[in-house]
Structure formats: structure tokens, C-alpha cells
N, CA and C of each residue as an Amber inpcrd file, in Angstrom:
protein
   531
  45.0370000 101.4010000 174.0190000  44.8780000 100.5650000 172.7320000
  46.4740000 100.2740000 172.3600000  46.6900000  99.0560000 172.0200000
  48.1370000  98.5350000 171.7840000  47.7470000  98.0750000 170.1980000
  48.8020000  98.4770000 169.2700000  48.5070000  98.3180000 168.0930000
  49.9310000  97.6220000 167.6070000  49.7440000  96.5880000 166.9150000
  51.1470000  95.7720000 166.3310000  50.9370000  96.1390000 164.7580000
  52.0100000  96.4930000 164.3400000  52.0500000  97.0260000 162.7790000
  53.3170000  96.1290000 162.3400000  53.0670000  95.2920000 161.2910000
  54.1610000  94.6210000 160.5590000  53.8600000  94.5590000 159.3330000
  54.7950000  93.8730000 158.4850000  54.7440000  93.8940000 156.9720000
  56.1940000  93.5840000 156.5830000  56.1220000  93.1960000 155.2530000
  57.2240000  93.0780000 154.6310000  58.3770000  94.6110000 154.6140000
  59.5640000  94.1520000 154.1740000  60.3780000  95.1710000 154.1260000
  60.1260000  96.4120000 153.5240000  60.2120000  97.8060000 153.6610000
  59.8020000  98.7800000 152.8290000  58.3230000  99.1200000 152.6450000
  57.6330000  98.5200000 153.3640000  56.1100000  98.8840000 153.1050000
  55.7050000 100.0070000 153.9580000  56.4970000 100.6700000 154.9390000
  55.9860000 101.7220000 155.4350000  55.5300000 101.5990000 156.8170000
  56.1920000 100.4260000 157.6370000  55.6830000 100.3520000 159.0260000
  56.0640000 101.2250000 159.8670000  57.2340000 101.8840000 159.8350000
  57.7580000 102.7330000 160.5510000  56.9920000 104.0740000 160.3660000
  56.7330000 104.3280000 159.1320000  55.9830000 105.6480000 158.6880000
  54.7030000 105.6280000 159.4150000  54.0800000 104.5780000 159.2050000
  52.6630000 104.5390000 159.8490000  52.6540000 104.5900000 161.4940000
  53.7050000 104.0340000 161.9370000  53.8620000 103.9920000 163.2620000
  53.9670000 105.6810000 163.8440000  55.0440000 106.2690000 162.9380000
  55.1790000 107.7010000 163.3610000  53.8050000 108.4610000 163.1280000
  53.0860000 107.9610000 162.0310000  51.8380000 108.7800000 161.9550000
  50.8480000 108.6910000 162.9740000  50.9920000 107.5240000 163.5950000
  50.0400000 107.2500000 164.8800000  50.5900000 108.0160000 165.9780000
  51.9170000 108.1970000 166.1670000  52.4230000 108.8910000 167.3370000
  51.9350000 110.2880000 166.9520000  52.1190000 111.0140000 165.7930000
  51.9120000 112.2620000 165.5380000  50.2490000 112.4900000 165.7980000
  49.4080000 111.5640000 165.1430000  48.1180000 111.7360000 165.4240000
  47.2730000 111.6170000 166.7800000  47.7390000 110.5810000 167.4240000
  47.3390000 110.1500000 168.7120000  47.9840000 110.3700000 169.9040000
  49.3970000 110.6150000 169.6400000  50.2770000 110.6960000 170.8470000
  50.7130000 109.5460000 171.3270000  50.5390000 108.3230000 170.6450000
  50.8060000 107.1460000 171.3450000  52.1260000 106.8240000 171.0510000
  53.0480000 106.3490000 172.1560000  54.3610000 106.1120000 171.7810000
  54.3860000 104.7680000 170.9100000  55.6000000 104.7490000 170.4010000
  55.7560000 103.2670000 169.4370000  57.2470000 102.5820000 169.8040000
  57.2840000 101.5480000 169.6980000  58.3440000 100.8940000 170.1300000
  58.8540000 100.0240000 168.4400000  59.9940000 100.3780000 167.9910000
  60.4670000  99.7620000 167.1490000  61.2120000  98.6210000 167.2720000
  60.7210000  97.3000000 166.8550000  61.4760000  96.1710000 167.2090000
  62.8240000  96.2150000 166.6130000  63.0580000  97.1110000 165.2760000
  64.4090000  97.1480000 164.8860000  65.4820000  97.6690000 165.7370000
  64.8690000  98.6160000 166.5700000  65.6000000  99.3120000 167.5920000
  66.1410000  98.3780000 168.7640000  65.1120000  97.5960000 169.2900000
  65.5070000  96.5530000 170.0820000  66.3320000  95.5270000 169.4470000
  66.2360000  95.0150000 168.3830000  67.0910000  94.0700000 167.7080000
  68.6520000  94.6270000 167.7240000  68.9180000  95.9340000 167.2580000
  70.0750000  96.4080000 167.1200000  70.6420000  96.6310000 168.5420000
  69.6870000  97.0990000 169.5930000  70.2730000  97.3460000 170.9670000
  70.7750000  96.0340000 171.4620000  70.3060000  94.8120000 170.9810000
  70.8360000  93.7640000 171.8000000  72.1270000  93.2760000 170.8920000
  72.0850000  93.4600000 169.6240000  73.2300000  93.0710000 168.7970000
  74.3390000  93.9010000 169.1730000  74.2170000  95.2720000 169.2480000
  75.3520000  96.0390000 169.4000000  75.9280000  96.0120000 171.0560000
  74.9950000  95.7090000 171.8350000  75.4460000  95.6620000 173.2660000
  76.0610000  94.2400000 173.4330000  75.9850000  93.3030000 172.4720000
  77.0510000  92.0600000 172.7160000  75.9360000  91.1080000 173.4490000
  74.5650000  91.4170000 173.7310000  73.8510000  90.4440000 174.2500000
  73.3110000  89.3560000 173.3900000  73.6820000  89.2920000 172.1060000
  73.5320000  88.0140000 171.2960000  74.5910000  88.1520000 170.1390000
  75.0330000  86.9310000 169.7070000  75.9610000  86.8100000 168.6200000
  75.2740000  86.9250000 167.1980000  73.9550000  87.0030000 167.2770000
  73.1160000  87.2840000 165.9660000  73.3890000  88.3700000 165.1740000
  73.2750000  88.2870000 164.1050000  73.3820000  89.5410000 163.1260000
  72.1010000  90.0110000 162.7090000  72.1010000  91.1690000 162.0390000
  70.7040000  91.5500000 161.5130000  70.2770000  90.6040000 160.3540000
  71.0990000  89.8710000 159.6880000  70.6770000  89.0000000 158.5790000
  69.9410000  87.7380000 159.2630000  70.0210000  87.4060000 160.4370000
  69.6550000  86.3290000 161.1960000  68.0290000  86.3100000 161.5310000
  67.1800000  86.5560000 160.3800000  65.6400000  86.8590000 160.8960000
  65.0860000  85.8520000 161.6760000  65.1710000  84.6320000 161.3680000
  64.3490000  83.5350000 161.9030000  64.9010000  83.4280000 163.3040000
  66.1430000  83.4990000 163.6220000  66.5220000  83.4260000 164.9140000
  66.4210000  84.7700000 165.8440000  66.4110000  85.9610000 165.2940000
  66.0230000  87.2230000 165.7370000  64.4640000  87.0440000 166.3080000
  63.6590000  86.6930000 165.4940000  62.3450000  86.6300000 165.9380000
  62.1290000  85.6940000 167.0750000  62.7290000  84.6230000 166.9840000
  62.4720000  83.7180000 168.3550000  63.2510000  84.5260000 169.6260000
  64.2730000  85.3350000 169.3850000  64.7030000  85.9960000 170.5320000
  63.8620000  87.4770000 170.9450000  63.3240000  88.0870000 169.9380000
  62.7410000  89.2470000 170.1190000  61.4440000  89.0880000 170.5430000
  60.6820000  88.2980000 169.8890000  59.1260000  88.4210000 170.2700000
  58.7920000  87.8270000 171.8060000  59.5270000  87.0920000 172.3920000
  59.0810000  86.8940000 173.9050000  59.2580000  88.3260000 174.5930000
  60.2190000  88.8200000 174.1370000  60.4890000  90.3730000 174.9740000
  59.4050000  91.0660000 174.6300000  59.0770000  91.3100000 173.3050000
  58.0890000  92.3530000 172.7810000  56.7250000  91.8080000 173.3760000
  56.4470000  90.6920000 173.3680000  55.0400000  90.2070000 173.7190000
  54.8880000  90.5570000 175.4450000  55.9690000  90.4920000 176.1240000
  55.8140000  90.8100000 177.3520000  55.8800000  92.3810000 177.8530000
  56.4590000  93.2480000 176.8200000  56.3040000  94.4270000 176.9730000
  54.8620000  95.0190000 176.5980000  54.2240000  94.4400000 175.7350000
  52.7630000  94.4470000 175.3130000  51.9050000  94.0780000 176.3230000
  52.0910000  92.9960000 177.0270000  51.2420000  92.7900000 178.1390000
  51.4340000  93.7310000 179.2920000  52.7500000  93.9140000 179.6000000
  52.8330000  95.2290000 180.6280000  52.1760000  96.4560000 180.5590000
  52.2020000  97.0620000 179.1820000  51.5460000  98.1090000 178.7870000
  49.8970000  98.0490000 178.9080000  49.4920000  96.8880000 178.6640000
  47.9170000  96.7400000 178.8600000  47.7910000  96.5680000 180.2420000
  48.4120000  95.8460000 181.1070000  48.3160000  95.7790000 182.5150000
  48.3490000  97.2140000 183.0890000  49.1850000  98.1860000 182.5980000
  49.1670000  99.5840000 182.9700000  48.3520000 100.4210000 182.4460000
  47.4770000  99.9850000 181.5570000  46.2930000 100.7660000 180.8000000
  47.2780000 101.8320000 180.0680000  48.3920000 101.4480000 179.4310000
  48.8730000 102.3570000 178.6260000  48.7330000 102.1410000 177.0770000
  48.8610000 103.1660000 176.2400000  48.6680000 102.8110000 174.8810000
  50.0880000 102.5520000 174.3050000  50.1350000 101.8400000 173.3030000
  51.4800000 101.4930000 172.6590000  51.3910000 100.6830000 171.2590000
  52.2190000 101.4050000 170.3630000  52.4350000 100.8860000 168.9880000
  53.5630000 100.2530000 168.9470000  53.5850000  99.0560000 168.4100000
  54.9170000  98.2440000 168.1550000  54.9960000  97.8880000 166.5870000
  55.9870000  98.2070000 166.1940000  56.3880000  98.1560000 164.7130000
  57.4890000  97.3780000 164.3900000  57.3980000  96.3560000 163.4880000
  58.4510000  95.7280000 162.9540000  58.0240000  94.3530000 162.4350000
  58.9300000  93.6050000 161.7910000  58.7810000  92.5120000 160.9750000
  58.8140000  91.3520000 161.7100000  59.2430000  91.5060000 163.0970000
  59.5530000  90.3090000 163.9710000  58.2190000  89.8910000 164.7560000
  56.9820000  90.1330000 164.2360000  55.9070000  89.7740000 164.9450000
  55.4150000  88.4880000 164.1700000  55.3080000  87.3100000 164.7890000
  54.9910000  86.0240000 164.1710000  53.5650000  86.0370000 163.9070000
  53.2730000  85.3050000 162.6350000  52.0070000  85.4440000 162.0950000
  50.8010000  84.8450000 163.2850000  51.4210000  83.8790000 164.1480000
  50.3140000  83.2860000 165.1040000  50.5150000  84.0660000 166.3750000
  50.8820000  85.2170000 166.5190000  51.0210000  86.0890000 167.5800000
  49.9900000  85.9110000 168.5850000  48.6870000  85.8710000 168.1710000
  47.6840000  85.9300000 169.0020000  47.6160000  84.8590000 169.8520000
  48.2050000  83.6440000 169.7080000  48.2310000  82.3670000 170.5030000
  48.9930000  82.7800000 171.7600000  49.7510000  83.7820000 171.7840000
  50.3390000  84.2160000 172.9230000  49.7470000  84.9020000 174.1270000
  48.4270000  85.3440000 173.7150000  47.5440000  86.3860000 174.5140000
  46.3800000  85.6600000 175.0620000  45.9650000  85.6810000 176.3260000
  44.7020000  85.5420000 176.7360000  43.5770000  86.4540000 176.2800000
  42.5050000  86.2830000 176.1330000  41.2900000  86.9070000 175.6650000
  41.3270000  88.5430000 176.1660000  41.6050000  88.7410000 177.6590000
  41.5550000  90.0230000 178.0820000  42.5810000  90.8770000 177.4470000
  43.7020000  90.0600000 177.1450000  44.9020000  90.8970000 176.2650000
  44.6990000  91.1990000 174.7970000  43.9010000  90.2030000 174.3310000
  43.5360000  90.1750000 172.9830000  42.5690000  91.5470000 172.8210000
  41.7290000  91.6560000 173.8230000  40.6960000  92.6730000 173.5980000
  41.1220000  94.1080000 173.2880000  42.4790000  94.1720000 173.8200000
  43.2370000  95.3730000 173.7990000  44.1920000  95.6180000 172.8660000
  44.1960000  94.7880000 171.7310000  45.4450000  94.7380000 170.7970000
  44.6880000  94.5160000 169.5350000  45.3440000  95.6150000 168.6490000
  44.6770000  95.6030000 167.1930000  45.9710000  95.2980000 166.3080000
  45.7640000  94.4690000 165.3020000  46.9610000  94.1660000 164.5930000
  46.7480000  94.5150000 163.2450000  47.7470000  95.0170000 162.3380000
  47.8700000  95.4510000 161.1860000  49.0320000  94.7780000 160.1960000
  48.8090000  94.4610000 159.1880000  49.9410000  94.1230000 158.2500000
  49.9080000  94.9760000 157.1800000  50.8560000  95.4480000 156.4680000
  50.9870000  96.3880000 155.3970000  51.7770000  95.4830000 154.3620000
  50.8220000  95.3440000 153.2730000  51.2570000  94.4040000 152.0360000
  51.2100000  95.4610000 150.8190000  52.1540000  95.1970000 150.0500000
  52.2160000  95.9330000 148.5850000  52.0500000  94.7660000 147.6310000
  51.0670000  95.0140000 146.7060000  50.7920000  94.2970000 145.7410000
  51.8500000  94.1230000 144.4470000  51.9380000  92.9720000 143.8370000
  52.8660000  92.7890000 142.7300000  52.9330000  94.0030000 141.9280000
  51.6480000  94.2970000 141.3950000  51.3080000  95.3840000 140.4290000
  51.9040000  96.6160000 140.9900000  51.7490000  96.9770000 142.4960000
  52.1780000  98.3710000 142.8890000  53.5250000  98.3350000 142.7670000
  54.3610000  97.3360000 143.1540000  55.8800000  97.0220000 143.2900000
  56.3830000  97.3050000 141.7450000  55.8500000  96.5750000 140.6350000
  56.1070000  96.7880000 139.5990000  55.8960000  98.3650000 139.0900000
  54.8780000  99.0120000 139.4760000  54.9020000 100.3960000 138.9260000
  55.6040000 101.3440000 139.6650000  55.7620000 101.1150000 140.9620000
  56.3160000 102.1450000 142.0490000  57.7330000 101.6900000 142.4000000
  58.3610000 100.6750000 142.0710000  59.6150000 100.3990000 142.5660000
  60.5280000 101.6460000 142.7500000  60.7190000 102.4940000 141.7830000
  61.5830000 103.7270000 141.9670000  61.1870000 104.4220000 143.1070000
  59.9090000 104.6430000 143.4300000  59.1840000 105.4250000 144.4600000
  59.4670000 104.6650000 145.7660000  59.4970000 103.5310000 145.8720000
  59.6220000 102.7820000 147.0490000  61.0360000 102.9560000 147.4680000
  62.1530000 102.9190000 146.3680000  63.5680000 103.3540000 146.6960000
  63.5540000 104.6490000 147.2770000  62.9560000 105.7230000 146.5330000
  63.0150000 107.0290000 146.9400000  62.6170000 107.4860000 148.4180000
  61.7270000 106.6440000 148.7800000  61.1020000 106.9230000 150.0660000
  61.6660000 105.9700000 151.1790000  62.5700000 105.3360000 150.8940000
  63.0770000 104.1010000 151.9040000  63.6130000 104.7750000 153.3210000
  64.0390000 106.1730000 152.9360000  64.7410000 106.6250000 154.1290000
  63.7450000 107.7290000 154.8370000  62.3840000 107.8340000 154.5510000
  61.8050000 109.0210000 154.9330000  61.5880000 109.2250000 156.4610000
  61.6490000 108.1320000 157.3870000  61.6370000 108.0430000 158.7690000
  62.8630000 107.8100000 159.3420000  63.3020000 106.5530000 158.7910000
  64.6890000 106.1340000 159.4410000  65.8820000 105.8250000 158.1700000
  67.1920000 106.0650000 158.5990000  68.0010000 106.1250000 157.5240000
  68.5950000 104.6270000 157.6040000  68.5740000 104.1970000 156.2870000
  68.8100000 102.7380000 155.9770000  70.3660000 102.8130000 155.7540000
  70.9600000 101.7020000 155.8690000  72.3780000 101.4660000 155.3720000
  72.2780000 101.2990000 153.8420000  73.3510000 101.9620000 153.1140000
  73.3920000 101.8910000 151.6840000  73.3570000 100.4670000 151.2980000
  72.7860000 100.1660000 149.9890000  72.6660000  98.8940000 149.3430000
  72.1270000  98.0320000 150.1180000  70.8740000  98.2970000 150.8160000
  70.1660000  97.5730000 151.6410000  68.6660000  97.2300000 151.0160000
  68.4950000  97.8690000 149.8750000  67.2800000  97.8520000 149.0620000
  67.0660000  96.3360000 148.4070000  66.0230000  95.7320000 148.5160000
  65.9480000  94.5660000 148.0120000  65.5090000  94.8680000 146.4030000
  65.7460000  93.8130000 145.7010000  65.4520000  93.7340000 144.2830000
  64.0700000  93.9110000 144.2500000  63.4350000  94.1100000 142.9720000
  62.0210000  94.1140000 142.9270000  61.4730000  92.7150000 143.2050000
  62.2740000  91.7900000 142.4520000  61.7330000  90.4360000 142.6230000
  61.5400000  90.0480000 144.1880000  62.6600000  90.3450000 144.9210000
  62.5770000  89.8310000 146.2670000  61.2700000  90.8490000 147.1640000
  61.2350000  91.8360000 146.7090000  60.0260000  92.4840000 147.3390000
  58.7670000  91.9330000 146.9540000  58.4350000  91.5650000 145.8240000
  57.3810000  90.9000000 145.3880000  57.0840000  89.6820000 146.1190000
  58.1540000  88.8180000 146.1550000  58.1530000  87.4680000 146.6730000
  57.8880000  87.7800000 148.3430000  58.4520000  88.6270000 149.1340000
  58.2800000  88.6130000 150.3040000  56.7720000  89.5340000 150.7590000
  56.4360000  90.2040000 149.8660000  54.8620000  90.6570000 149.9800000
  53.8050000  89.6740000 149.7060000  54.2840000  89.0170000 148.7510000
  53.2410000  87.8230000 148.5350000  53.1720000  86.8500000 149.7020000
  54.4830000  86.4030000 150.4310000  54.4810000  85.6220000 151.3330000
  53.6140000  86.2090000 152.4250000  53.9790000  87.5660000 152.8630000
  52.9640000  88.1070000 153.9140000  51.5820000  88.0520000 153.5840000
  51.1520000  88.2860000 152.5530000  49.7190000  88.1560000 152.0250000
  49.1110000  86.9140000 152.3550000  50.0160000  85.7010000 151.8170000
  49.4110000  84.4240000 152.0730000  49.1800000  84.2470000 153.4570000
  50.3150000  84.3650000 154.4490000  50.2220000  84.3460000 155.9080000
  49.1250000  85.1130000 156.3960000  48.8430000  86.2090000 156.0390000
  47.6450000  86.9380000 156.3650000  46.2730000  86.1580000 156.1120000
  46.2060000  85.6080000 155.0920000  45.1470000  84.8240000 154.5950000
  44.8810000  83.5060000 155.4880000  46.0430000  82.9890000 155.5550000
  46.2900000  81.7110000 156.2750000  45.6870000  81.9450000 157.7890000
  46.1170000  82.9370000 158.3680000  45.9350000  83.1460000 159.7280000
  44.6630000  84.0420000 160.1650000  44.1510000  84.5820000 159.1130000
  43.1400000  85.6060000 159.2810000  43.3080000  86.8630000 159.8340000
  44.3900000  87.4300000 159.3450000  44.9230000  88.4010000 159.9940000
  44.3650000  89.6840000 159.0900000  44.4200000  91.0690000 159.8490000
  44.0140000  92.1140000 159.0820000  45.4250000  92.5670000 158.2750000
  44.9260000  93.0230000 157.1180000  46.2020000  93.7780000 156.3750000
  45.5550000  95.0100000 155.4640000  46.4660000  95.9230000 155.1150000
  46.0470000  96.9170000 154.1720000  47.0180000  96.6270000 153.0870000
  46.1350000  96.3400000 151.7110000  46.8490000  96.0730000 150.5070000
  47.0600000  97.4410000 149.8900000  48.5140000  97.7820000 149.6750000
  48.9610000  98.8680000 148.9620000  48.6950000  98.4670000 147.5280000
  47.9150000  98.8560000 146.6820000  47.5750000  98.4910000 145.1570000
  48.0540000  99.2570000 144.3160000  47.2160000 100.5240000 144.0940000
  47.3920000 101.3320000 143.0150000  47.9100000 102.4540000 143.4140000
  47.7680000 103.0070000 144.6340000  48.6700000 104.0480000 145.1570000
  48.8110000 103.8590000 146.6710000  49.9690000 104.6650000 147.2000000
  50.2190000 104.4930000 148.5930000  49.3700000 105.6730000 149.2610000
  48.4720000 105.3330000 149.9030000  47.4290000 106.2960000 150.7400000
  48.2810000 107.1270000 151.6570000  47.9610000 108.3410000 151.5740000
  48.5060000 109.3150000 152.7080000  47.7850000 109.2190000 154.1360000
  46.7780000 108.3560000 153.9810000  45.8900000 108.3790000 155.2170000
  45.6890000 106.8280000 155.7710000  46.9360000 106.3020000 155.9930000
  46.8920000 104.8550000 156.2070000  46.4160000 104.7250000 157.7130000
  46.7510000 105.7390000 158.4970000  46.0030000 105.9130000 160.0110000
  44.4550000 105.4970000 159.8230000  43.9290000 106.6410000 158.8320000
  42.4260000 106.5950000 158.8180000  41.9750000 105.2500000 158.3640000
  42.7100000 104.6830000 157.2730000  42.3070000 103.2860000 156.5490000
  42.3020000 102.2480000 157.7180000  43.3800000 102.3580000 158.6370000
  43.4260000 101.3590000 159.6350000  42.1890000 101.5250000 160.4600000
  41.8420000 102.7540000 161.0390000  40.8560000 102.9090000 161.9920000
  39.6300000 102.3060000 161.4690000  39.4080000 102.6390000 160.2380000
  38.2040000 102.0610000 159.4200000  37.9590000 100.8230000 159.1430000
  39.3060000  99.9190000 159.3820000  39.0070000  98.6350000 159.4780000
  40.1200000  97.8020000 158.6500000  40.6170000  98.0870000 157.7920000
  41.6650000  97.2210000 156.8660000  40.9610000  96.2240000 155.9120000
  41.5090000  95.1910000 155.8130000  40.9000000  93.9130000 155.0090000
  40.2620000  92.9970000 156.1120000
């Protein structure tokens, strides 16, 4: 099984990938690690802020890694915000049968009520640079955009609304939205 996990910043993508690793022993690839490897190695002049250009650079590489994993009958979790919403157009049906997609989305109400918690847990798996926490308004707008794109493209998502479930892996296995 190959699982693609995406969502807005601070939604818990890396945490969910870590939970899958611990529960099912599936390895995961952080697209952010690939991004920083390309930037730090000098293989691109792009910076971490060049999101649109980074997606164009990273997705073809990630797409082919996913295909290779499927061809080798290997499980893989890919997590990151650089998965395009039309990702499925890049795979034939035999690949699509082996891929599950999930987008994590926080509701405006959740962000309004839990912004301090989101800040508190932003480093639970990875250590973020200081002063990279988006404002509450930025988080609301980015999550709204992800939800709209999920609806537009008919993509599965888990809406984090009243509480942040400690059982996201189970929620995903049960089906998401």
C-alpha cells in the first residue's frame, strides 16, 4: 500500500506518517526532507518559500518514487504539502489501485479554539525554525483553500473540527470523508 498524506501547514501530516510507521512499519518519505536536500545541496536555486516552483520540481521526482515502490511491491507513505490536487492524473489505473490519498484539514472553528495548542504541538515530530508559525488568519485561509480543493477534485480528507483525534490512523483506515 502507498499512502499520500497532504494538508495545510501544521495539520499533523508528519505526525500521522510517524503513526503509520509505528503502527504498520511502513517507511515514509517526507517531501520536506527531499526539498531541503535539493536546496542545501545546491541542486536548485529555489528557497523554502518558493512553494509553487518547488511543487513543480519535487512532484515529478516523488511521483516516480511512488511508481517504483509500487512496481517493487513495497509499502510507502509519502507526506508533505507538495502533492498536487490533480495528482491522480499522473498514474495509470494499475498504480492508482495501490495508492490511498488523504488530506488533513482543520476547520476555522478548530483553529479559532485551538490556535495555542497548534503552536504548542508544532514541534512534536520535527523541529521547526523559530518564527515560522503562521498567523491564525493565515492558517484559516490555507485550510479553507485545501478543503475547497478537496471538494473540487473529489479527494478524501479528514476534517479536524472539534478535537484533534489521537486515532487519525484508525480514522483513515475507516475511510475519511
